BAVEX-329553 format. One line per 2 residues: number of its first residue (from 1); for each residue x, y, z of N, C-alpha, C. Coordinates in pm, whole numbers, m for minus. Example, Ala and Ser with C-alpha at 12.3 -4.5 7.8 and 13.67 -1.06 7.14 Angstrom:
# BAVEX-329553
1> 1319,m569,780,1230,m450,780,1320,m330,780 | 1285,m225,708,1367,m106,714,1290,3,787
This chain:
# BAVEX-329553
1> 84,m121,0,0,0,0,87,126,0 | 193,125,86,283,239,93,356,260,m39
3> 384,147,m105,451,154,m234,366,231,m336 | 236,200,m339,147,265,m436,122,411,m398
5> 124,443,m270,112,582,m229,234,661,m275 | 354,598,m260,477,663,m305,476,678,m458
7> 419,577,m524,406,580,m670,314,693,m714 | 205,708,m643,109,814,m674,173,951,m653
9> 250,964,m545,319,1090,m516,418,1124,m626 | 494,1024,m672,591,1048,m779,521,1084,m910
11> 410,1017,m936,335,1045,m1059,280,1187,m1057 | 232,1231,m940,183,1368,m926,297,1467,m949
13> 415,1433,m897,532,1520,m916,570,1530,m1063 | 570,1415,m1133,601,1415,m1276,498,1496,m1356
15> 370,1482,m1319,263,1555,m1389,280,1705,m1371 | 311,1746,m1248,329,1889,m1220,453,1941,m1294
17> 559,1860,m1299,679,1900,m1373,650,1916,m1521 | 563,1826,m1574,525,1837,m1716,453,1969,m1742
19> 367,2008,m1648,296,2135,m1661,393,2252,m1648 | 489,2239,m1555,581,2350,m1528,683,2367,m1639
21> 737,2257,m1689,846,2264,m1785,800,2281,m1929 | 680,2232,m1960,628,2243,m2097,485,2298,m2093
23> 473,2419,m2042,341,2478,m2014,252,2480,m2137 | 302,2538,m2246,218,2554,m2364,178,2420,m2423
25> 275,2329,m2438,246,2198,m2496,145,2121,m2411 | 169,2122,m2280,80,2047,m2191,m60,2107,m2187
27> m68,2239,m2177,m200,2305,m2171,m278,2286,m2300 | m210,2292,m2413,m278,2269,m2541,m329,2125,m2550
29> m249,2032,m2497,m290,1891,m2500,m408,1866,m2406 | m410,1939,m2293,m520,1923,m2197,m648,1995,m2241
31> m633,2083,m2340,m747,2166,m2381,m865,2081,m2426 | m837,1971,m2496,m946,1884,m2542,m1025,1826,m2427
33> m953,1778,m2323,m1022,1725,m2205,m1102,1835,m2136 | m1041,1952,m2123,m1109,2065,m2058,m1238,2101,m2131
35> m1230,2114,m2264,m1349,2150,m2342,m1453,2039,m2336 | m1406,1914,m2343,m1500,1801,m2338,m1576,1796,m2207
37> m1503,1805,m2095,m1568,1803,m1963,m1658,1925,m1947 | m1608,2042,m1992,m1690,2163,m1984,m1820,2146,m2063
39> m1811,2090,m2185,m1930,2076,m2271,m2035,1987,m2206 | m1995,1867,m2163,m2095,1775,m2111,m2149,1819,m1977
41> m2061,1868,m1888,m2109,1909,m1756,m2193,2036,m1766 | m2156,2128,m1858,m2237,2249,m1877,m2377,2212,m1924
43> m2386,2119,m2021,m2517,2077,m2070,m2596,2006,m1961 | m2530,1914,m1889,m2599,1841,m1782,m2644,1935,m1671
45> m2559,2034,m1637,m2596,2131,m1533,m2714,2216,m1579 | m2712,2256,m1708,m2823,2336,m1761,m2953,2255,m1761
47> m2944,2129,m1804,m3063,2043,m1806,m3115,2019,m1665 | m3024,1992,m1571,m3066,1973,m1431,m3133,2098,m1377
49> m3075,2215,m1409,m3131,2341,m1359,m3269,2366,m1418 | m3283,2339,m1549,m3413,2356,m1614,m3515,2260,m1556
51> m3471,2135,m1534,m3561,2034,m1478,m3608,2074,m1339 | m3515,2125,m1257,m3552,2171,m1123,m3648,2288,m1129
53> m3621,2380,m1223,m3708,2498,m1236,m3847,2458,m1281 | m3855,2370,m1379,m3986,2324,m1427,m4061,2252,m1316
55> m3991,2165,m1244,m4054,2092,m1133,m4105,2188,m1027 | m4025,2293,m1000,m4066,2392,m900,m4188,2470,m948
57> m4185,2512,m1076,m4296,2590,m1131,m4426,2510,m1135 | m4412,2378,m1158,m4532,2294,m1171,m4564,2217,m1044
59> m4486,2243,m936,m4503,2165,m813,m4641,2185,m751 | m4698,2304,m771,m4829,2332,m713,m4943,2273,m796
61> m4911,2223,m916,m5013,2169,m1005,m5011,2017,m1005 | m5128,1959,m1014,m5140,1814,m1029,m5108,1779,m1174
63> m5022,1681,m1195,m4984,1645,m1333,m5101,1590,m1413 | m5207,1550,m1344,m5325,1500,m1414,m5425,1611,m1447
65> m5389,1737,m1416,m5477,1849,m1447,m5504,1854,m1597 | m5629,1875,m1633,m5672,1876,m1773,m5714,2016,m1814
67> m5667,2058,m1932,m5707,2187,m1989,m5792,2157,m2113 | m5920,2185,m2101,m6018,2157,m2205,m6041,2283,m2287
69> m6003,2279,m2416,m6011,2399,m2498,m6011,2364,m2646 | m6014,2466,m2731,m6018,2443,m2875,m5878,2419,m2933
71> m5774,2448,m2857,m5636,2430,m2903,m5571,2313,m2830 | m5462,2263,m2888,m5390,2153,m2826,m5251,2199,m2785
73> m5193,2134,m2683,m5061,2170,m2634,m4950,2124,m2727 | m4965,2008,m2785,m4858,1949,m2868,m4901,1935,m3012
75> m4827,1856,m3089,m4862,1833,m3229,m4994,1757,m3242 | m5062,1777,m3355,m5191,1713,m3377,m5201,1664,m3521
77> m5274,1554,m3539,m5297,1501,m3674,m5406,1580,m3746 | m5482,1658,m3671,m5590,1736,m3732,m5531,1860,m3799
79> m5564,1886,m3925,m5508,2003,m3995,m5540,2134,m3922 | m5452,2232,m3937,m5471,2359,m3868,m5600,2428,m3909
81> m5632,2423,m4040,m5754,2490,m4085,m5878,2430,m4020 | m5871,2301,m3992,m5983,2235,m3925,m5990,2273,m3779
83> m5874,2279,m3713,m5870,2317,m3572,m5920,2458,m3550 | m5890,2545,m3644,m5932,2685,m3632,m6084,2701,m3638
85> m6153,2599,m3690,m6299,2604,m3699,m6367,2553,m3571 | m6288,2496,m3480,m6345,2446,m3355,m6402,2561,m3273
87> m6516,2540,m3207,m6572,2646,m3122,m6497,2654,m2989 | m6499,2772,m2929,m6444,2788,m2794,m6533,2716,m2693
89> m6472,2672,m2584,m6554,2619,m2474,m6632,2736,m2414 | m6747,2705,m2356,m6836,2810,m2306,m6850,2802,m2154
91> m6887,2914,m2096,m6908,2921,m1951,m7018,2823,m1909 | m7123,2812,m1991,m7233,2719,m1959,m7182,2574,m1958
93> m7084,2545,m2046,m7027,2409,m2047,m6946,2384,m1921 | m6878,2486,m1875,m6804,2475,m1748,m6900,2443,m1634
95> m7012,2514,m1629,m7111,2491,m1523,m7169,2350,m1534 | m7200,2307,m1657,m7260,2176,m1677,m7163,2064,m1639
97> m7038,2078,m1678,m6939,1977,m1643,m6914,1974,m1492 | m6916,2089,m1431,m6894,2096,m1287,m7004,2021,m1211
99> m7124,2026,m1263,m7238,1963,m1196,m7257,1817,m1233 | m7184,1767,m1336,m7212,1632,m1383,m7093,1535,m1379
101> m6971,1587,m1374,m6855,1499,m1381,m6833,1423,m1250 | m6795,1297,m1262,m6759,1216,m1146,m6608,1222,m1124
103> m6564,1181,m1006,m6421,1171,m974,m6346,1300,m1002 | m6410,1412,m972,m6350,1542,m1001,m6338,1624,m872
105> m6215,1669,m846,m6192,1750,m725,m6232,1895,m747 | m6192,1952,m862,m6226,2092,m894,m6246,2108,m1044
107> m6336,2199,m1079,m6353,2241,m1218,m6346,2393,m1219 | m6254,2447,m1297,m6237,2592,m1303,m6253,2644,m1445
109> m6267,2776,m1454,m6285,2844,m1583,m6186,2960,m1589 | m6119,2974,m1703,m6018,3079,m1716,m6020,3135,m1857
111> m5985,3263,m1870,m5978,3328,m2000,m5833,3368,m2030 | m5789,3342,m2152,m5660,3394,m2197,m5687,3525,m2271
113> m5631,3633,m2220,m5656,3767,m2275,m5524,3841,m2294 | m5534,3959,m2356,m5415,4042,m2378,m5364,4100,m2246
115> m5238,4138,m2248,m5178,4201,m2132,m5229,4344,m2119 | m5233,4394,m1999,m5287,4527,m1973,m5199,4604,m1875
117> m5236,4731,m1850,m5166,4815,m1753,m5254,4838,m1632 | m5193,4846,m1516,m5263,4876,m1391,m5220,5013,m1342
119> m5314,5089,m1283,m5283,5223,m1234,m5327,5239,m1089 | m5241,5306,m1012,m5277,5344,m876,m5221,5484,m853
121> m5310,5581,m839,m5272,5722,m828,m5187,5758,m950 | m5062,5800,m926,m4975,5841,m1037,m4887,5728,m1087
123> m4896,5613,m1023,m4810,5501,m1060,m4881,5408,m1159 | m4801,5356,m1255,m4855,5264,m1355,m4759,5145,m1371
125> m4814,5026,m1377,m4736,4907,m1408,m4791,4852,m1539 | m4705,4845,m1640,m4749,4803,m1774,m4716,4657,m1799
127> m4775,4603,m1905,m4745,4469,m1954,m4769,4362,m1847 | m4884,4372,m1782,m4919,4278,m1674,m4996,4161,m1730
129> m4961,4040,m1687,m5030,3919,m1730,m5165,3908,m1660 | m5271,3906,m1739,m5408,3900,m1685,m5455,3755,m1675
131> m5512,3718,m1559,m5568,3583,m1544,m5711,3595,m1492 | m5805,3626,m1583,m5946,3625,m1541,m5991,3480,m1523
133> m6044,3447,m1407,m6075,3307,m1380,m6187,3295,m1278 | m6235,3172,m1261,m6334,3143,m1158,m6264,3118,m1025
135> m6340,3113,m918,m6282,3106,m784,m6208,2975,m757 | m6238,2868,m834,m6173,2738,m810,m6024,2738,m843
137> m5979,2837,m922,m5840,2837,m968,m5741,2856,m853 | m5785,2907,m741,m5696,2922,m626,m5647,2785,m579
139> m5734,2684,m586,m5695,2548,m548,m5626,2475,m661 | m5673,2493,m783,m5614,2423,m898,m5470,2470,m921
141> m5447,2601,m912,m5313,2656,m934,m5226,2651,m808 | m5285,2611,m696,m5209,2599,m571,m5152,2732,m524
143> m5234,2838,m527,m5186,2972,m491,m5170,2987,m340 | m5068,3063,m300,m5050,3098,m159,m5039,3250,m150
145> m5063,3305,m31,m5079,3449,m19,m4987,3510,85 | m4931,3625,47,m4851,3705,140,m4942,3794,224
147> m5048,3842,160,m5147,3926,229,m5285,3896,170 | m5388,3909,252,m5524,3901,203,m5570,3761,164
149> m5655,3755,60,m5723,3631,23,m5753,3630,m126 | m5813,3519,m171,m5863,3506,m308,m6012,3539,m306
151> m6069,3565,m423,m6212,3595,m427,m6294,3467,m409 | m6412,3483,m349,m6496,3367,m317,m6594,3337,m431
153> m6677,3235,m410,m6770,3190,m515,m6869,3299,m553 | m6921,3370,m453,m7018,3476,m481,m6956,3587,m565
155> m6835,3630,m528,m6766,3736,m603,m6732,3689,m744 | m6697,3560,m756,m6662,3505,m887,m6784,3500,m979
157> m6894,3449,m928,m7015,3434,m1010,m7073,3568,m1052 | m7067,3666,m964,m7127,3796,m994,m7033,3888,m1071
159> m6906,3849,m1083,m6809,3934,m1153,m6774,4059,m1076 | m6766,4049,m946,m6732,4163,m860,m6592,4215,m897
161> m6574,4347,m908,m6442,4403,m945,m6343,4398,m829 | m6298,4278,m798,m6194,4259,m697,m6074,4195,m767
163> m5955,4215,m711,m5834,4169,m780,m5730,4120,m681 | m5655,4018,m724,m5545,3963,m645,m5416,3992,m723
165> m5320,4056,m658,m5198,4101,m725,m5082,4004,m704 | m4997,3993,m807,m4870,3924,m791,m4776,4009,m706
167> m4675,3946,m649,m4587,4014,m554,m4517,4134,m618 | m4463,4118,m739,m4391,4228,m804,m4486,4340,m845
169> m4608,4304,m885,m4706,4405,m923,m4742,4490,m801 | m4767,4424,m689,m4801,4497,m565,m4686,4587,m523
171> m4565,4538,m535,m4448,4617,m496,m4430,4737,m588 | m4458,4718,m719,m4444,4827,m814,m4546,4937,m795
173> m4666,4901,m751,m4772,5001,m733,m4774,5062,m593 | m4743,4981,m492,m4762,5027,m354,m4636,5031,m270
175> m4526,4976,m323,m4403,4977,m245,m4418,4896,m117 | m4381,4955,m6,m4384,4885,123,m4521,4889,190
177> m4611,4974,142,m4743,4988,207,m4834,4870,174 | m4932,4845,258,m5025,4733,241,m5129,4769,135
179> m5136,4692,25,m5231,4726,m82,m5374,4678,m58 | m5392,4587,36,m5525,4528,58,m5624,4637,99
181> m5735,4642,26,m5837,4742,51,m5824,4865,m35 | m5709,4881,m103,m5687,4997,m191,m5754,4971,m326
183> m5781,5080,m399,m5845,5071,m530,m5745,5101,m641 | m5745,5018,m745,m5663,5042,m863,m5753,5046,m985
185> m5698,5092,m1097,m5780,5101,m1219,m5729,5003,m1324 | m5826,4934,m1384,m5800,4835,m1489,m5920,4832,m1582
187> m5896,4829,m1713,m6006,4834,m1811,m6096,4956,m1789 | m6037,5064,m1738,m6114,5186,m1713,m6208,5174,m1594
189> m6197,5067,m1516,m6284,5044,m1402,m6202,5041,m1273 | m6270,5059,m1162,m6204,5056,m1032,m6214,4915,m972
191> m6099,4861,m936,m6091,4729,m872,m6039,4745,m729 | m6094,4665,m639,m6046,4664,m501,m5948,4549,m483
193> m5831,4581,m432,m5729,4479,m406,m5769,4400,m281 | m5780,4267,m295,m5818,4184,m180,m5707,4088,m138
195> m5600,4079,m218,m5493,3986,m182,m5366,4010,m262 | m5254,3964,m205,m5124,3967,m271,m5064,3828,m260
197> m5023,3770,m374,m4968,3635,m374,m4824,3632,m322 | m4785,3519,m268,m4649,3498,m221,m4551,3507,m337
199> m4433,3562,m311,m4331,3574,m416,m4290,3437,m467 | m4288,3422,m598,m4260,3293,m660,m4123,3288,m726
201> m4078,3399,m783,m3954,3399,m861,m3986,3384,m1009 | m3882,3402,m1091,m3900,3395,m1237,m3952,3259,m1279
203> m4045,3259,m1373,m4103,3134,m1423,m4032,3087,m1549 | m4016,2954,m1563,m3950,2898,m1681,m4032,2924,m1806
205> m4164,2926,m1794,m4251,2939,m1911,m4286,3085,m1940 | m4206,3177,m1891,m4232,3318,m1916,m4282,3387,m1792
207> m4415,3411,m1787,m4473,3480,m1674,m4474,3392,m1550 | m4460,3457,m1435,m4481,3389,m1308,m4595,3462,m1238
209> m4638,3408,m1126,m4745,3474,m1051,m4703,3611,m1001 | m4570,3635,m989,m4522,3764,m941,m4562,3878,m1033
211> m4575,3849,m1163,m4609,3954,m1260,m4749,3934,m1318 | m4834,3865,m1243,m4969,3835,m1289,m5072,3887,m1189
213> m5195,3898,m1235,m5307,3933,m1146,m5425,3841,m1178 | m5500,3805,m1074,m5622,3726,m1088,m5742,3815,m1056
215> m5847,3800,m1135,m5975,3865,m1104,m6087,3782,m1167 | m6211,3801,m1124,m6322,3716,m1173,m6340,3725,m1325
217> m6346,3609,m1389,m6366,3604,m1534,m6500,3666,m1573 | m6598,3653,m1486,m6732,3706,m1519,m6735,3858,m1524
219> m6634,3923,m1468,m6627,4069,m1483,m6608,4103,m1630 | m6513,4035,m1697,m6490,4060,m1840,m6607,4013,m1925
221> m6665,3900,m1890,m6779,3848,m1966,m6897,3944,m1957 | m6913,4005,m1840,m7022,4102,m1822,m6997,4229,m1903
223> m6868,4268,m1914,m6835,4391,m1988,m6837,4371,m2139 | m6776,4261,m2185,m6754,4243,m2329,m6828,4124,m2389
225> m6889,4043,m2305,m6953,3923,m2356,m6849,3817,m2392 | m6892,3708,m2454,m6800,3604,m2499,m6761,3635,m2643
227> m6639,3685,m2662,m6595,3722,m2797,m6462,3656,m2831 | m6423,3667,m2958,m6304,3597,m3006,m6174,3656,m2953
229> m6178,3773,m2891,m6057,3833,m2835,m6012,3761,m2708 | m6102,3679,m2654,m6070,3605,m2532,m6080,3456,m2560
231> m5978,3381,m2520,m5978,3236,m2540,m6007,3167,m2408 | m6124,3104,m2396,m6159,3040,m2269,m6104,2897,m2259
233> m6083,2852,m2137,m6039,2716,m2111,m6109,2667,m1985 | m6151,2541,m1988,m6207,2476,m1870,m6098,2389,m1811
235> m6068,2410,m1683,m5959,2339,m1616,m6018,2237,m1520 | m5977,2111,m1536,m6031,2002,m1455,m5921,1941,m1370
237> m5949,1923,m1243,m5855,1857,m1152,m5920,1730,m1101 | m5885,1614,m1156,m5947,1488,m1111,m5897,1448,m973
239> m5971,1361,m907,m5928,1310,m777,m5805,1222,m797 | m5725,1210,m693,m5601,1132,m702,m5633,983,m722
241> m5552,919,m806,m5567,775,m827,m5670,737,m931 | m5731,836,m997,m5833,805,m1096,m5768,745,m1222
243> m5842,658,m1289,m5798,604,m1417,m5813,715,m1521 | m5698,769,m1569,m5703,888,m1654,m5767,860,m1790
245> m5746,741,m1846,m5809,710,m1975,m5961,708,m1962 | m6009,645,m1854,m6154,641,m1831,m6207,781,m1802
247> m6130,860,m1727,m6174,995,m1693,m6183,1083,m1817 | m6081,1076,m1903,m6084,1155,m2027,m6201,1112,m2116
249> m6228,983,m2118,m6341,934,m2198,m6472,991,m2145 | m6485,999,m2011,m6606,1056,m1952,m6618,1204,m1984
251> m6506,1278,m1976,m6507,1421,m2009,m6552,1441,m2154 | m6493,1362,m2246,m6529,1375,m2387,m6676,1341,m2409
253> m6724,1235,m2344,m6863,1194,m2361,m6960,1300,m2308 | m6927,1358,m2193,m7015,1461,m2134,m7018,1587,m2220
255> m6900,1631,m2267,m6897,1754,m2348,m6964,1732,m2484 | m6946,1615,m2542,m7015,1584,m2668,m7166,1588,m2649
257> m7213,1534,m2536,m7357,1534,m2507,m7408,1676,m2489 | m7329,1759,m2418,m7369,1899,m2396,m7379,1973,m2529
259> m7289,1941,m2621,m7288,2009,m2751,m7380,1944,m2853 | m7442,1832,m2814,m7535,1765,m2905,m7468,1706,m3027
261> m7348,1655,m3010,m7274,1598,m3123,m7322,1456,m3152 | m7320,1419,m3278,m7369,1288,m3320,m7258,1183,m3312
263> m7298,1058,m3303,m7202,947,m3301,m7121,945,m3430 | m6990,924,m3419,m6904,922,m3537,m6852,1059,m3574
265> m6911,1164,m3518,m6865,1299,m3546,m6736,1325,m3469 | m6637,1388,m3535,m6507,1412,m3473,m6517,1512,m3359
267> m6442,1486,m3251,m6438,1581,m3140,m6391,1717,m3189 | m6460,1823,m3148,m6419,1958,m3186,m6361,2033,m3066
269> m6282,1960,m2987,m6215,2016,m2870,m6094,1928,m2839 | m6005,1978,m2755,m5886,1903,m2715,m5884,1885,m2564
271> m5850,1764,m2521,m5832,1735,m2380,m5681,1730,m2354 | m5626,1841,m2307,m5482,1852,m2284,m5449,1817,m2139
273> m5373,1711,m2120,m5332,1671,m1986,m5195,1729,m1958 | m5178,1788,m1839,m5051,1853,m1805,m4934,1757,m1811
275> m4956,1630,m1776,m4847,1532,m1779,m4796,1511,m1921 | m4885,1524,m2019,m4843,1513,m2159,m4749,1626,m2196
277> m4777,1745,m2144,m4689,1860,m2170,m4554,1842,m2102 | m4555,1793,m1977,m4428,1771,m1905,m4348,1660,m1972
279> m4415,1559,m2025,m4344,1453,m2098,m4277,1509,m2224 | m4346,1603,m2289,m4292,1669,m2408,m4165,1748,m2371
281> m4170,1820,m2258,m4054,1896,m2210,m3940,1801,m2174 | m3974,1690,m2106,m3872,1591,m2070,m3802,1536,m2194
283> m3879,1518,m2302,m3821,1470,m2427,m3720,1569,m2484 | m3754,1697,m2477,m3662,1801,m2526,m3534,1802,m2442
285> m3551,1793,m2309,m3434,1791,m2221,m3347,1669,m2248 | m3412,1555,m2276,m3337,1434,m2309,m3256,1451,m2436
287> m3314,1517,m2536,m3243,1543,m2661,m3124,1636,m2639 | m3142,1734,m2548,m3032,1824,m2514,m2916,1744,m2452
289> m2950,1647,m2367,m2847,1562,m2307,m2769,1486,m2413 | m2842,1429,m2511,m2778,1352,m2617,m2684,1440,m2699
291> m2731,1561,m2734,m2646,1654,m2811,m2521,1689,m2731 | m2539,1713,m2599,m2425,1745,m2514,m2323,1634,m2511
293> m2369,1509,m2502,m2277,1395,m2501,m2204,1381,m2634 | m2275,1407,m2745,m2211,1396,m2877,m2101,1501,m2893
295> m2134,1626,m2857,m2035,1735,m2869,m1914,1706,m2780 | m1942,1669,m2656,m1832,1645,m2562,m1752,1522,m2602
297> m1818,1425,m2667,m1749,1304,m2710,m1635,1334,m2805 | m1660,1424,m2902,m1554,1463,m2996,m1441,1535,m2923
299> m1478,1624,m2831,m1376,1699,m2757,m1293,1605,m2669 | m1360,1510,m2605,m1288,1416,m2519,m1197,1325,m2601
301> m1241,1292,m2725,m1157,1211,m2814,m1028,1286,m2847 | m1043,1415,m2881,m925,1497,m2910,m838,1509,m2785
303> m903,1528,m2669,m830,1538,m2543,m755,1411,m2512 | m815,1297,m2542,m749,1168,m2519,m623,1154,m2601
305> m628,1197,m2729,m508,1194,m2813,m402,1289,m2758 | m448,1402,m2703,m352,1497,m2645,m280,1439,m2525
307> m354,1371,m2437,m294,1306,m2320,m197,1197,m2365 | m238,1117,m2463,m150,1009,m2514,m21,1068,m2571
309> m32,1181,m2641,86,1245,m2699,182,1290,m2589 | 126,1353,m2483,209,1396,m2370,283,1276,m2310
311> 211,1167,m2292,270,1051,m2226,377,983,m2312 | 356,977,m2443,459,919,m2531,587,1004,m2527
313> 568,1138,m2528,682,1228,m2517,752,1208,m2383 | 670,1192,m2276,726,1173,m2142,806,1043,m2134
315> 755,937,m2197,827,809,m2199,962,826,m2268 | 961,899,m2381,1085,919,m2457,1185,1001,m2376
317> 1137,1106,m2308,1225,1192,m2230,1283,1121,m2108 | 1211,1022,m2055,1254,956,m1932,1300,812,m1956
319> 1338,784,m2080,1384,648,m2113,1500,606,m2024 | 1597,696,m2006,1713,665,m1924,1674,636,m1780
321> 1583,718,m1726,1536,700,m1589,1464,567,m1572 | 1383,531,m1675,1311,403,m1671,1412,287,m1667
323> 1519,299,m1749,1622,195,m1751,1690,181,m1616 | 1719,295,m1551,1783,291,m1419,1691,227,m1316
325> 1563,266,m1319,1465,209,m1224,1456,58,m1241 | 1453,14,m1365,1442,m130,m1391,1569,m205,m1348
327> 1683,m142,m1372,1809,m207,m1334,1822,m220,m1183 | 1751,m131,m1110,1754,m136,m964,1645,m227,m907
329> 1573,m295,m996,1475,m394,m950,1330,m354,m965 | 1301,m236,m1023,1162,m195,m1042,1091,m290,m1139
331> 975,m338,m1100,903,m432,m1184,823,m358,m1292 | 785,m434,m1396,705,m374,m1504,577,m309,m1451
333> 517,m375,m1351,392,m323,m1294,413,m184,m1235 | 528,m167,m1168,560,m37,m1107,568,72,m1213
335> 642,45,m1321,656,142,m1431,521,170,m1496 | 442,63,m1516,310,77,m1579,221,170,m1498
337> 212,144,m1369,126,226,m1284,177,370,m1273 | 310,385,m1274,366,519,m1265,316,608,m1379
339> 320,554,m1501,276,634,m1617,123,642,m1627 | 54,537,m1584,m93,544,m1583,m141,651,m1486
341> m84,653,m1365,m123,753,m1267,m94,894,m1318 | 19,909,m1386,54,1041,m1439,m48,1085,m1545
343> m88,993,m1633,m186,1025,m1737,m320,1062,m1675 | m361,986,m1572,m488,1014,m1505,m484,1149,m1436
345> m372,1179,m1368,m361,1307,m1297,m368,1424,m1395 | m295,1413,m1507,m300,1520,m1608,m441,1541,m1662
347> m509,1430,m1690,m645,1439,m1743,m741,1498,m1641 | m726,1457,m1515,m812,1511,m1409,m789,1661,m1392
349> m662,1705,m1406,m635,1850,m1400,m713,1924,m1509 | m711,1868,m1631,m790,1928,m1740,m938,1928,m1709
351> m987,1816,m1649,m1128,1808,m1613,m1166,1907,m1506 | m1078,1927,m1408,m1107,2024,m1300,m1115,2165,m1355
353> m1027,2196,m1451,m1034,2329,m1514,m1170,2347,m1583 | m1216,2241,m1652,m1348,2246,m1717,m1461,2265,m1616
355> m1452,2195,m1502,m1554,2208,m1398,m1554,2348,m1337 | m1434,2404,m1317,m1424,2541,m1263,m1485,2642,m1360
357> m1469,2617,m1490,m1530,2705,m1590,m1683,2699,m1583 | m1737,2577,m1569,m1882,2561,m1556,m1931,2631,m1430
359> m1859,2613,m1319,m1897,2674,m1192,m1899,2826,m1202 | m1795,2883,m1265,m1787,3028,m1279,m1900,3083,m1365
361> m1926,3017,m1478,m2033,3063,m1568,m2169,3048,m1500 | m2186,2940,m1423,m2313,2919,m1350,m2337,3032,m1252
363> m2233,3075,m1181,m2247,3186,m1086,m2286,3315,m1158 | m2219,3342,m1271,m2246,3466,m1347,m2389,3466,m1399
365> m2432,3354,m1460,m2567,3347,m1518,m2674,3352,m1410 | m2648,3291,m1295,m2746,3294,m1186,m2772,3437,m1140
367> m2665,3516,m1130,m2681,3655,m1086,m2740,3742,m1197 | m2703,3715,m1322,m2746,3800,m1433,m2890,3774,m1475
369> m2934,3648,m1466,m3064,3611,m1524,m3172,3582,m1420 | m3141,3592,m1293,m3237,3557,m1188,m3289,3415,m1209
371> m3198,3327,m1248,m3230,3187,m1272,m3120,3103,m1211 | m3154,3010,m1126,m3055,2936,m1051,m2995,2821,m1133
373> m2871,2841,m1180,m2798,2734,m1246,m2724,2654,m1139 | m2745,2525,m1138,m2692,2440,m1032,m2589,2344,m1087
375> m2468,2348,m1028,m2365,2247,m1058,m2370,2148,m942 | m2439,2038,m963,m2463,1943,m855,m2339,1861,m823
377> m2335,1804,m703,m2225,1718,m663,m2214,1597,m756 | m2329,1546,m800,m2330,1431,m892,m2260,1463,m1023
379> m2284,1584,m1076,m2218,1623,m1200,m2068,1647,m1181 | m2030,1697,m1063,m1888,1714,m1033,m1817,1578,m1031
381> m1881,1482,m965,m1825,1346,m959,m1818,1286,m1099 | m1925,1306,m1179,m1928,1253,m1315,m1816,1312,m1399
383> m1797,1445,m1390,m1692,1511,m1467,m1554,1462,m1429 | m1530,1448,m1299,m1399,1400,m1252,m1376,1256,m1295
385> m1480,1174,m1285,m1468,1033,m1325,m1441,1020,m1474 | m1512,1099,m1554,m1490,1097,m1700,m1346,1135,m1734
387> m1298,1241,m1668,m1161,1286,m1694,m1061,1177,m1658 | m1083,1112,m1541,m993,1005,m1499,m998,888,m1597
389> m1118,857,m1646,m1133,747,m1741,m1061,777,m1872 | m1072,902,m1920,m1001,941,m2042,m851,929,m2022
391> m804,972,m1904,m661,959,m1874,m616,815,m1870 | m699,730,m1811,m666,587,m1801,m655,524,m1940
393> m756,551,m2024,m757,492,m2159,m641,546,m2243 | m619,679,m2233,m515,743,m2315,m375,703,m2270
395> m361,670,m2141,m228,640,m2089,m188,495,m2098 | m280,408,m2140,m250,264,m2141,m134,230,m2235
397> m144,274,m2361,m39,239,m2460,97,297,m2422 | 105,427,m2386,236,480,m2343,290,406,m2220
399> 201,374,m2125,246,305,m2003,297,165,m2035 | 230,95,m2125,275,m41,m2164,409,m33,m2235
401> 424,67,m2323,551,80,m2395,665,111,m2298 | 637,190,m2194,740,221,m2093,773,98,m2010
403> 670,23,m1972,690,m95,m1888,766,m204,m1961 | 756,m210,m2093,819,m318,m2170,959,m282,m2221
405> 1008,m162,m2184,1142,m124,m2229,1247,m215,m2166 | 1346,m251,m2248,1461,m328,m2197,1551,m233,m2119
407> 1587,m265,m1992,1664,m173,m1910,1799,m133,m1973 | 1870,m230,m2033,1999,m202,m2093,1983,m106,m2211
409> 1886,m139,m2299,1862,m54,m2416,1813,84,m2373 | 1731,89,m2266,1678,216,m2218,1790,307,m2168
411> 1885,247,m2091,1998,326,m2037,2089,372,m2152 | 2114,283,m2247,2200,316,m2359,2137,425,m2446
413> 2004,413,m2470,1932,512,m2555,1931,649,m2487 | 1915,647,m2355,1904,774,m2284,2037,845,m2262
415> 2148,775,m2292,2279,838,m2269,2319,931,m2383
């Protein structure tokens, strides 16, 4: 054991000497390993960070949540011109489904509308994400509150002009003062602030609750009616453990009956399940991983040749020393491990440089983009292991050639 520790120490010394005595040659040779480790770990760290962010953003939502509307989340076999002819879901359909569906925890109604500006006295916050919805959305979206409350069923049904502000919106309009009970202007009307949502942070899908406001959908319906400028959606939250295929079949059957559709007639609506959307995102992240591995694979291949080149040069430069070691009784195994350890150490140094680059860029991007890039311990271990493996593979042939040198010929050649 002590022998191998001494061997490792000597190999580390030789590796450091190679860096010190031939800086440019060694650094250029290590560049491939550095770029390769940087490429794969940067991609893996980005994918992990995106995955964590998506999981966090969707943590309050049930993956079985269904969005019933005229549009679909993913690709469809139905031609676009045909989809555009589908009717919007209606408020009456939301009410009918709410009263008739089985195995359903909540049924909500929401409108997708244009962004608007909010005003309070002389202050204005522009480009605010509007979420006109029914009262059930507080449970479906899993909202939590810093101040106040959400609107109740009575306020939702009657379209009372009350509003719940995102954290950043409240801060922009009211600063440190309590906005609950204050009046703001929206759509030329006066709204009473009844709640402020808990700070969420930047959302992966664009808007977060921090830059959004909720108010009763029936307020807009009462003002403008049901028109094409607003895209309605019925949101269904089934009970846990329900058979989703059977549940979707029941939803389709009930809505077809409400619309009076005939047997054999094609559905003119889409049942979008949130899990289908998350699976689609997971597929994209998986493809990013594959691309990262391919790019890094070429870089690691170049890096491996660079390490092998360093080691062959090192064997040639130390031929005389190898001959002396062998003449003093050093076994082939000792020489083999000496050069293998040196190759691994050099490669790991290149890998550590790549990891430090990922860590530095992650810190910069986290501060600049308000998005947490995470270099996990698992990715650090993976990067170090990959670098060591490249060093091991690249150093095998040079180490074998050194171990098989004839001591007499080695001493004579080195003189």
